C-alpha positions in Angstrom: -0.1 0.2 0.2 2.5 2.8 0.7 4.8 1.2 -2.2 1.8 2.1 -4.3 1.0 5.4 -2.7 4.9 6.5 -3.2 4.6 5.6 -6.7 1.6 7.4 -7.4 3.0 10.9 -6.0 6.6 10.3 -8.0 4.6 10.0 -11.1 2.5 12.9 -10.4 5.4 14.9 -9.7 7.2 13.4 -13.1 4.5 15.2 -14.9 4.2 17.9 -13.4 7.9 18.5 -14.0 7.5 17.5 -17.8 4.6 19.8 -18.0 6.5 22.6 -16.5 9.4 21.8 -18.9 7.0 21.7 -21.8 5.6 25.4 -20.8 9.0 27.0 -20.0 10.8 28.2 -23.3 13.8 27.0 -24.2 17.3 28.7 -22.1 19.7 30.1 -24.9 23.3 29.7 -24.5 24.9 33.4 -24.6 26.9 34.4 -27.8 30.3 35.8 -28.0 30.9 38.1 -30.7 34.7 39.8 -31.6 34.4 42.8 -33.8 37.5 43.9 -35.2 38.1 47.7 -35.9 39.2 46.8 -39.8 36.5 44.3 -40.9 33.6 45.4 -38.9 34.4 49.1 -37.4 35.7 50.1 -40.6 38.5 51.6 -38.7 41.7 52.0 -40.8 44.7 49.5 -39.9 47.5 50.8 -37.9 44.7 53.9 -37.3 47.6 57.4 -36.4 46.4 59.7 -33.8 48.7 63.5 -34.2 48.8 66.7 -33.0 48.1 68.3 -29.8 44.4 66.8 -30.0 42.7 64.4 -32.1 39.7 62.3 -32.4 38.6 59.1 -34.6 34.8 57.8 -34.3 32.9 54.9 -35.7 29.3 53.6 -35.3 28.3 50.1 -35.6 24.8 48.6 -35.3 24.0 45.4 -33.1 21.4 43.3 -34.6 17.8 44.0 -33.4 17.0 41.1 -31.1 20.3 41.4 -29.1 20.7 41.5 -25.7 24.6 42.6 -24.0 25.4 40.9 -21.2 28.2 41.7 -18.2 31.8 40.7 -19.3 31.4 42.6 -22.7 35.4 44.2 -23.4 36.9 46.6 -25.9 40.5 45.2 -26.1 42.5 48.1 -27.6 46.5 47.7 -28.8 48.0 51.0 -28.1 51.6 52.5 -28.5 52.6 56.3 -28.9 56.0 58.6 -28.9 58.1 57.8 -26.3 58.6 61.5 -26.2 55.1 62.2 -24.8 54.8 63.9 -21.3 52.9 60.8 -19.8 51.5 63.4 -16.8 49.4 65.6 -19.1 48.9 63.3 -22.2 45.9 61.0 -22.5 43.8 58.5 -24.5 40.0 58.6 -23.9 37.5 56.0 -25.2 33.3 56.9 -25.3 30.9 55.0 -26.0 27.4 56.3 -27.1 29.1 59.9 -25.7 29.2 58.6 -22.3 32.9 57.9 -21.1 34.6 54.6 -20.9 38.0 55.1 -19.6 40.9 57.8 -19.8 44.5 56.6 -19.3 47.5 58.2 -19.6 50.2 57.7 -22.2 52.9 57.2 -20.3 56.3 54.9 -20.9 54.1 51.8 -19.4 52.2 51.6 -23.0 54.9 53.4 -25.3 55.6 50.3 -27.1 52.6 48.4 -27.9 50.4 47.2 -24.8 47.0 46.0 -24.8 44.4 48.0 -22.7 41.4 46.2 -21.4 38.1 48.7 -21.6 35.4 47.0 -19.6 32.0 47.6 -21.3 28.9 48.1 -18.8 25.8 46.5 -21.0 23.7 49.9 -20.1 26.0 52.0 -22.4 25.3 49.8 -25.7 22.7 50.4 -27.8 21.5 49.1 -30.9 23.2 52.2 -33.1 26.0 53.0 -31.3 28.6 55.6 -31.9 32.6 54.8 -30.1 34.9 57.4 -30.0 38.5 57.2 -29.2 40.5 60.8 -28.4 43.8 61.9 -27.6 45.5 64.8 -25.9 49.0 64.8 -26.0 52.2 67.0 -25.1 55.8 66.4 -25.4 57.7 66.1 -22.4 59.8 69.3 -21.4 63.1 69.2 -23.4 61.9 66.9 -26.3 62.4 69.6 -28.9 60.3 69.4 -32.0 59.4 65.8 -32.0 56.8 64.6 -33.7 53.0 63.9 -31.2 51.5 60.6 -32.2 49.7 57.6 -30.9 48.6 54.6 -32.7 46.2 51.8 -32.7 46.8 48.5 -33.9 44.7 46.5 -36.3 44.6 44.1 -33.6 42.0 46.1 -31.5 38.8 44.5 -31.3 35.7 45.1 -29.3 34.3 41.8 -27.7 30.3 41.3 -26.6 28.9 39.0 -25.0 24.8 38.8 -25.6 22.0 37.0 -25.4 19.5 36.5 -28.3 15.6 37.2 -27.5 12.9 34.8 -29.0 11.7 35.5 -32.7 9.3 37.8 -32.8 6.3 36.3 -35.9 4.5 39.4 -36.5 3.7 40.0 -40.0 3.8 44.0 -39.4 7.4 43.8 -38.9 8.0 42.2 -42.6 10.9 42.4 -43.8 12.4 42.9 -40.4 10.5 39.5 -39.2 12.0 37.6 -41.7 15.4 38.8 -42.3 17.3 40.7 -39.9 18.1 44.4 -40.6 21.1 44.3 -39.1 23.5 41.4 -39.3 27.0 41.0 -38.8 27.3 38.1 -40.8 25.9 37.3 -44.1 22.2 37.4 -44.2 21.0 34.6 -46.3 17.0 33.6 -48.2 16.1 30.6 -49.0 13.1 30.1 -51.3 11.1 26.7 -51.8 11.1 25.4 -55.4 7.5 25.1 -56.6 6.4 21.8 -58.2 4.3 23.7 -60.9 5.0 27.5 -62.2 2.2 29.7 -62.8 3.1 33.1 -64.1 1.1 35.0 -61.2 3.5 33.0 -58.6 6.3 33.3 -60.3 5.5 37.2 -60.3 4.8 37.2 -56.8 8.1 35.4 -56.0 10.3 37.5 -58.0 8.9 40.7 -56.2 9.3 39.3 -52.5 12.9 38.3 -53.5 13.5 41.7 -54.9 12.0 44.2 -52.5 12.9 41.9 -49.3 16.7 41.7 -50.6 17.0 45.5 -50.8 19.6 46.7 -48.4 22.3 49.3 -48.3 25.3 49.3 -50.1 28.2 46.4 -48.9 24.9 44.7 -46.9 24.0 41.9 -49.5 21.5 39.2 -49.0 22.7 35.9 -50.6 19.6 33.8 -52.1 19.4 30.1 -52.7 16.5 27.6 -53.6 16.0 24.6 -52.1 13.1 21.8 -52.8 12.1 21.1 -49.5 11.3 22.3 -46.2 13.7 20.4 -44.2 16.6 21.2 -45.9 16.6 24.8 -45.5 18.8 26.4 -42.8 18.2 29.8 -43.1 15.0 32.2 -43.1 12.8 30.4 -45.9 10.2 32.0 -48.3 7.6 29.8 -49.8 5.3 31.3 -52.4 2.4 29.2 -54.1 -0.7 27.7 -53.9 -1.0 24.0 -52.0 -1.2 22.8 -55.7 2.5 24.5 -56.3 4.0 24.1 -53.2 2.5 20.4 -51.6 4.8 21.2 -48.3 2.5 23.7 -47.0 0.4 20.7 -45.8 2.8 20.1 -43.3 2.1 23.4 -41.9 -1.5 23.4 -41.5 -0.8 22.2 -37.6 1.7 25.4 -36.8 -0.8 27.9 -38.9 -4.3 28.2 -39.6 -4.5 27.0 -43.1 -7.5 25.2 -44.0 -7.6 22.9 -47.1 -10.0 21.3 -49.4 -9.5 18.7 -52.5 -11.1 19.6 -55.7 -10.6 17.2 -58.6 -8.1 15.3 -57.4 -6.0 18.6 -56.0 -5.4 20.0 -52.6 -6.1 24.2 -52.4 -6.9 26.7 -49.7 -10.6 26.5 -48.4 -11.8 29.4 -48.9 -13.3 31.8 -46.0 -17.2 33.2 -46.5 -16.4 36.6 -46.7 -15.1 36.8 -49.8 -16.8 35.9 -53.3 -16.2 33.5 -55.6 -15.2 36.3 -58.2 -12.7 37.6 -55.9 -8.9 35.8 -55.8 -8.2 35.4 -51.8 -4.3 35.1 -50.7 -2.9 34.1 -47.2 0.2 35.6 -45.6 1.4 33.7 -42.0 4.9 33.5 -40.1 6.4 29.9 -38.5 9.2 28.3 -37.9 10.1 24.8 -39.4 9.0 21.9 -37.0 11.4 20.2 -35.0 12.5 23.3 -32.9 14.4 25.0 -35.6 14.3 28.6 -34.6 14.8 29.9 -38.5 11.6 31.9 -39.7 9.1 30.4 -42.4 6.9 33.3 -44.4 4.2 31.4 -46.1 2.5 33.8 -49.0 -0.4 31.9 -50.7 -3.9 31.7 -51.9 -6.9 29.9 -53.3 -5.2 30.8 -57.1 -2.0 32.5 -58.6 -4.0 35.6 -58.7 -4.9 35.1 -54.7 -1.3 34.8 -54.4 0.2 37.8 -56.2 -2.6 39.6 -54.5 -1.5 38.9 -51.5 2.6 39.4 -52.2 1.5 42.8 -53.6 -0.6 43.7 -50.3 2.7 42.4 -47.9 5.0 45.0 -50.5 2.3 47.8 -49.7 3.3 51.1 -47.8 0.1 50.3 -46.2 0.6 47.3 -45.1 -0.9 47.1 -41.4 -1.1 43.4 -40.6 -0.4 41.9 -37.1 0.1 38.4 -35.6 1.3 35.7 -37.4 -1.4 35.0 -40.0 -3.6 37.3 -42.1 -6.1 36.9 -45.4 -6.1 39.6 -48.0 -9.2 39.6 -49.9 -8.6 43.4 -51.5 -6.5 44.6 -53.8 -3.6 47.0 -52.3 -3.6 50.5 -53.5 -1.0 50.7 -56.4 1.2 54.0 -56.7 4.3 54.3 -59.2 7.0 56.2 -59.3 7.7 59.8 -61.6 10.3 59.3 -64.2 13.4 60.6 -63.3 12.3 60.7 -59.6 14.8 58.4 -58.0 14.7 58.6 -53.6 18.5 59.5 -52.8 19.3 61.6 -56.0 19.3 64.9 -57.2 15.4 65.6 -58.6 14.4 66.1 -62.0 14.0 70.2 -60.9 17.2 72.6 -60.4 16.1 74.0 -56.9 16.1 71.5 -54.2 17.1 71.0 -50.3 19.0 68.4 -48.6 15.6 67.1 -47.3 14.3 66.9 -50.9 17.4 64.2 -51.0 15.5 62.2 -47.9 18.2 63.6 -45.4 18.0 65.1 -42.2 20.4 67.6 -40.0 23.9 66.1 -40.6 26.3 66.3 -37.9 30.0 67.5 -38.0 31.5 65.3 -35.7 34.4 64.7 -33.8 36.2 62.9 -36.3 39.7 64.2 -38.0 39.5 67.8 -38.9 35.8 67.2 -38.5 34.7 66.6 -42.0 31.4 65.6 -43.2 30.5 64.2 -46.9 27.5 64.5 -48.6 26.8 62.7 -51.8 24.8 64.5 -54.7 24.2 62.0 -57.6 22.3 62.7 -60.5 21.3 60.6 -63.5 24.2 59.1 -65.6 23.0 61.3 -68.3 22.6 64.5 -66.6 24.6 67.5 -68.4 24.9 70.7 -66.4 24.4 74.2 -68.0 27.7 76.6 -68.2 26.1 78.7 -65.3 23.8 79.5 -62.5 25.3 76.8 -60.1 25.0 78.3 -56.3 24.2 76.5 -52.9 23.1 78.3 -49.7 24.5 76.2 -46.8 22.8 76.9 -43.6 24.5 75.5 -40.4 23.8 75.3 -36.5 26.9 75.5 -34.3 27.3 73.7 -31.2 25.7 76.1 -28.6 29.3 76.0 -26.0 31.3 75.5 -28.7 34.8 77.7 -28.5 35.3 78.8 -32.1 38.7 80.6 -31.9 40.4 81.0 -35.0 38.9 77.7 -36.6 38.3 77.9 -40.5 35.0 76.2 -42.5 36.3 74.4 -45.8 33.5 73.8 -48.3 34.2 71.3 -51.7 32.5 70.0 -54.3 34.8 67.1 -56.0 38.2 68.5 -53.9 37.4 71.6 -56.0 37.6 74.3 -53.2 34.3 76.6 -53.3 34.7 78.3 -49.9 37.6 79.0 -47.1 36.6 81.4 -44.6 37.3 81.6 -40.9 33.8 80.7 -38.7 34.2 84.1 -36.9 33.2 86.0 -40.2 30.6 83.8 -41.2 28.4 83.2 -38.0 27.6 86.2 -36.4 25.0 83.8 -34.6 24.7 80.2 -33.6 23.3 79.4 -37.3 24.7 80.9 -40.1 24.4 80.4 -44.0 27.1 80.3 -46.6 26.3 81.0 -49.8 28.5 79.1 -52.7 28.9 79.9 -56.4 30.0 76.1 -58.0 32.0 76.3 -60.9 30.9 74.0 -63.9 33.7 72.2 -64.2 33.6 71.2 -60.5 30.1 68.6 -61.5 30.0 65.7 -62.6 27.1 63.1 -62.5 28.4 61.7 -59.7 29.4 64.7 -56.9 31.0 64.6 -53.2 30.2 67.6 -51.4 32.8 68.1 -48.1 32.6 70.2 -45.3 35.6 70.4 -43.0 35.9 72.2 -39.6 39.7 73.0 -39.4 41.0 74.1 -36.3 39.5 74.4 -32.8 36.8 72.7 -31.3 36.6 73.2 -27.8 33.1 72.9 -25.9 31.9 70.3 -28.9 28.1 68.9 -27.4 28.7 64.8 -27.6 31.6 65.0 -29.8 29.6 67.4 -32.3 30.9 71.0 -33.9 27.7 71.9 -36.1 25.0 70.7 -38.0 24.3 70.9 -41.6 20.7 71.7 -41.8 18.5 70.1 -43.7 17.0 73.5 -45.2 20.5 74.0 -47.0 19.2 75.0 -50.8 20.8 74.0 -53.9 20.4 75.2 -57.3 21.8 73.0 -60.1 20.2 73.6 -63.4 20.9 71.0 -66.2 19.6 69.1 -69.1 20.1 65.2 -69.8 21.7 63.7 -73.1 23.4 60.2 -73.8 24.0 57.7 -77.1 21.7 54.5 -76.6 21.9 51.7 -76.4 24.9 51.4 -74.2 25.3 48.3 -72.0 27.7 50.3 -70.2 25.2 52.3 -68.2 23.2 49.9 -67.0 25.9 50.1 -64.0 24.0 53.2 -63.1 20.8 51.9 -61.5 20.0 49.4 -64.4 19.6 53.1 -66.7 17.6 53.3 -69.0 15.6 50.8 -67.8 15.1 52.7 -64.4 13.9 56.0 -65.7 11.2 54.9 -63.4 13.0 54.1 -60.4 10.9 51.4 -59.1 10.9 49.5 -62.6 6.7 50.1 -62.6 7.3 50.0 -66.7 9.5 47.1 -66.9 8.7 43.7 -67.8 10.7 40.0 -67.6 10.0 37.9 -70.3 10.2 34.1 -70.2 10.4 33.3 -73.9 10.9 29.4 -73.1 9.5 26.6 -70.6 9.5 27.4 -67.1 12.1 24.8 -65.6 14.2 24.9 -62.2 17.1 26.3 -63.8 14.7 29.2 -65.3 13.1 30.1 -62.1 16.3 30.2 -60.2 17.4 32.7 -63.3 14.5 34.7 -62.6 15.1 35.1 -58.9 19.0 36.1 -59.5 17.6 38.7 -61.7 15.3 39.7 -58.7 18.3 39.8 -56.2 20.0 42.1 -59.1 17.1 44.4 -59.1 17.3 45.1 -55.3 20.7 45.6 -55.3 20.5 48.1 -58.5 17.0 49.7 -58.7 16.7 53.0 -57.3 13.0 53.4 -56.1 11.4 50.7 -53.4 8.9 49.3 -53.7 10.0 47.4 -57.1 6.7 47.1 -59.3 8.2 44.9 -62.4 6.1 42.3 -64.1 6.7 38.9 -65.2 5.4 37.2 -68.0 5.7 34.7 -70.5 6.4 35.4 -74.4 3.1 33.9 -74.6 1.1 36.2 -72.6 2.7 39.5 -73.7 -0.3 41.8 -74.6 0.5 44.1 -77.6 -0.1 46.9 -75.2 2.5 46.0 -72.7 5.1 45.5 -75.5 4.7 48.6 -76.8 4.5 50.5 -73.4 7.5 48.9 -71.4 10.8 48.1 -71.1 11.6 44.4 -71.7 14.0 41.8 -70.5 14.0 38.8 -72.3 15.1 35.7 -70.7 15.6 33.6 -74.0 16.3 29.8 -73.6 17.5 28.4 -77.1 18.0 24.8 -76.3 15.6 23.7 -79.5 14.8 27.0 -81.2 14.8 30.6 -80.8 11.4 31.5 -79.4 12.7 35.3 -80.2 13.9 34.9 -83.9 10.2 35.5 -85.1 9.1 38.3 -82.8 12.6 40.2 -83.0 14.0 38.8 -86.4 16.9 41.4 -86.5 18.1 40.2 -82.4 20.8 37.9 -83.0 24.0 39.6 -83.1 27.1 38.6 -85.0 29.9 38.0 -82.9 33.4 38.1 -84.6 35.2 34.5 -84.1 33.9 31.1 -84.1 35.0 30.9 -80.4 32.1 32.9 -79.6 29.5 31.3 -81.6 26.9 29.1 -78.6 28.0 31.2 -75.8 25.2 33.3 -73.7 24.6 37.2 -74.8 23.2 39.7 -73.4 22.3 42.7 -75.9 20.5 46.1 -75.4 18.9 47.6 -78.1 15.8 49.8 -78.9 12.3 48.5 -78.9 10.5 48.3 -82.4 7.3 48.7 -81.2 8.1 52.3 -79.3 11.1 54.4 -79.9 11.0 55.9 -76.5 11.7 52.2 -74.8 14.0 49.6 -74.7 14.9 45.7 -74.6 17.6 44.2 -73.1 18.1 40.3 -74.2 19.9 37.7 -71.8 20.2 34.4 -74.0 21.8 30.8 -73.6 21.2 27.4 -75.4 20.7 25.6 -72.2 19.0 26.5 -68.3 21.4 25.9 -66.7 23.8 28.1 -68.9 21.1 31.2 -68.8 21.1 31.1 -65.4 25.0 31.8 -65.0 24.8 34.5 -67.8 22.1 36.4 -65.8 24.6 35.8 -62.6 27.3 36.6 -64.7 26.3 40.3 -66.4 25.0 41.4 -62.9 27.7 40.4 -60.5 29.6 43.3 -59.3 32.7 43.0 -61.1 31.5 42.2 -64.6 28.7 44.8 -64.8 31.3 47.9 -64.6 32.9 45.8 -68.1 30.0 45.6 -69.7 29.9 48.0 -73.2 28.7 48.5 -76.8 25.5 46.7 -77.4 26.4 43.2 -77.0 28.6 41.4 -74.8 29.5 37.5 -74.8 29.2 35.8 -71.2 31.4 32.8 -70.9 33.4 31.1 -67.9 32.9 34.4 -65.6 34.2 37.0 -68.1 32.8 39.6 -70.5 33.8 40.5 -73.7 31.7 43.6 -75.5 30.9 44.6 -78.7 29.2 47.6 -81.1 27.2 45.7 -83.7 24.8 48.6 -84.2 24.3 52.4 -84.5 23.7 54.2 -81.5 20.9 57.2 -81.0 21.4 60.5 -79.4 18.9 60.7 -76.9 18.0 64.4 -75.7 15.7 66.4 -72.8 16.7 70.2 -73.1 14.4 72.6 -71.5 14.8 75.9 -72.6 12.6 77.6 -69.8 15.0 75.7 -67.5 17.9 77.6 -69.3 16.2 80.8 -69.7 15.6 80.3 -65.6 19.3 79.6 -64.6 20.5 82.6 -66.7 17.9 85.3 -65.1 19.1 83.8 -61.6 22.9 84.4 -62.7 22.5 87.7 -64.5 19.6 89.1 -62.6 21.2 92.5 -62.5 20.6 92.9 -66.2 17.6 92.4 -66.0 16.4 96.2 -65.6 18.7 96.6 -68.6 16.5 94.0 -70.3 13.2 95.5 -69.2 14.1 98.9 -70.3 15.4 98.3 -73.8 12.3 95.8 -74.5 10.0 98.6 -73.2 11.8 101.1 -75.9 11.6 98.9 -78.6 7.9 98.5 -78.0 7.5 102.0 -78.0 8.8 102.9 -80.9 7.1 100.3 -82.6 3.9 101.5 -81.4 4.7 105.1 -82.1 5.6 103.7 -85.8 2.4 101.6 -86.0 0.0 105.2 -85.1 2.3 107.1 -87.6 1.5 104.9 -90.1 -2.3 104.6 -89.6 -2.4 108.3 -88.7 -5.6 109.7 -90.3 -4.6 112.2 -93.3 -6.2 115.5 -93.5 -9.0 116.6 -96.4 
């Protein structure tokens, strides 16, 4: 009896323990990451700090799910001149403008010495600024020796962190699927569908292109898998249950309801939608078996429903929450205007830094307190010979001691202004009017503003702010010769005149298979890297589905498969280029040509004799080194190399506004306006007098 009671008690305790273990989230082992000064913080190797005062700053961003723990530290490898006065020379380290440590530069660390600076977790944020500054003085009787300190490239930042659980919230897409700030390679996996509906193919291409958009230098590697279990990274599943049969395996993890129709598995519709409306669904989950990589499902009751769901996810007004949503209405569509590229000089001549999407910019405590602002125009921009001006507005730090500091303004290393700050600023906010000579302007411009001299009293390392209300006037026209493959490296010009590619159609000329699908995904990733304006809104069509209106109104990019016959031969009899030399025959080629249906539209054809070579050709054509090597109107692609040729004539394309020219002339020579008005008034007066004299009645 006692034995039975004890057994029952133990069984109850075990059951409660198992239930508690199941309900408690698994503990995560703390991580450890080492951020090298050169590789991660972009600090030059063997960083030299010279002069009486000097400073360097570096910014870094941590993944959003990280929480920094105790035990983190900054490891500095320091050395300095043996002639420094150790009682007056110091090196200070601040993180997010809070001081971490300040130590003497004395004989103990004159040779290479490791200094470990503990980092309190409370000082670390997601976006961080690290500043290393020195005050250096020579010891007495040292003469005129050089004053310097240096930080070795071996210096690093070591962080201990814990990672928070995934937040599977559709409202945070694409961040919920792909970490926006990662210190390692970001990868996206796409599940290969069993069938290839054109609408589903377009939905996949749009999602890959828009989710893969990242700042320069932060790329997302996309690869394709054949099963959910083969995925080791964030996974994208796009398609109906007939196209993606593995959706059925996720029905226990997402509220997906299936039905069987004519031997096919389809999504069961909700009662809210009428039969004529396609319905899509969007859901987020993780892979069965405890894998914490997120899975995004974009599905529907048809290909049109899948495309509707994808467009809704990418629409600016997407407001879903939770991990599952049904989509029954078409999102509002808006397209960008021609030549409106975000971050680039707008088409109009007069604009502000705010029009470039910039906020007030800081002149921070870096060497010479320099600030650079890119002012990029479209590759066909040509600047007028006069009229270029800008009015820079700056606000000084309130406690700044200016002294004899100077402000240097340069455009593409051409000095535009160099004056003492006392002469420029009578109050905390001052304006710097600058005339820009036309020879200093290019399609790619870099405005540099440099603070030279003392900056004592700078607030949190900031000496001044360049205000977003600063105005620039850069009148110009547009001129180029096309076709020219060399212009593709400049944001896919001319196919990107509308920056969101809303007038671009990717056309598949052959049968769609795994390799063609992979080629579309690869091309979408290239669009993400090169196209100027999000969200991208290009379309995907099969050649047989392309309508006459779409041909006439769109730029077309053909992925042409020549395995049995050339499908473009009948549509474009003159498209096949004649390449010199027998060795080039049968190689993949890329060709740009004017559209035969619209003189203002262009065609880009990537053609290969097999699906494998077509996939490789797309990857080769748009890879970082190769796209810069493209020239002419035809290029041969083989073995990762590019050989370019000119096979046809070019046509000069010019957009010229006499109104813009006249406005620039008036802005430049406005002092002559009264003289012009007097002259015109005099001519009108003489003309009227002559006319009246001619029609004067004669006396009888």
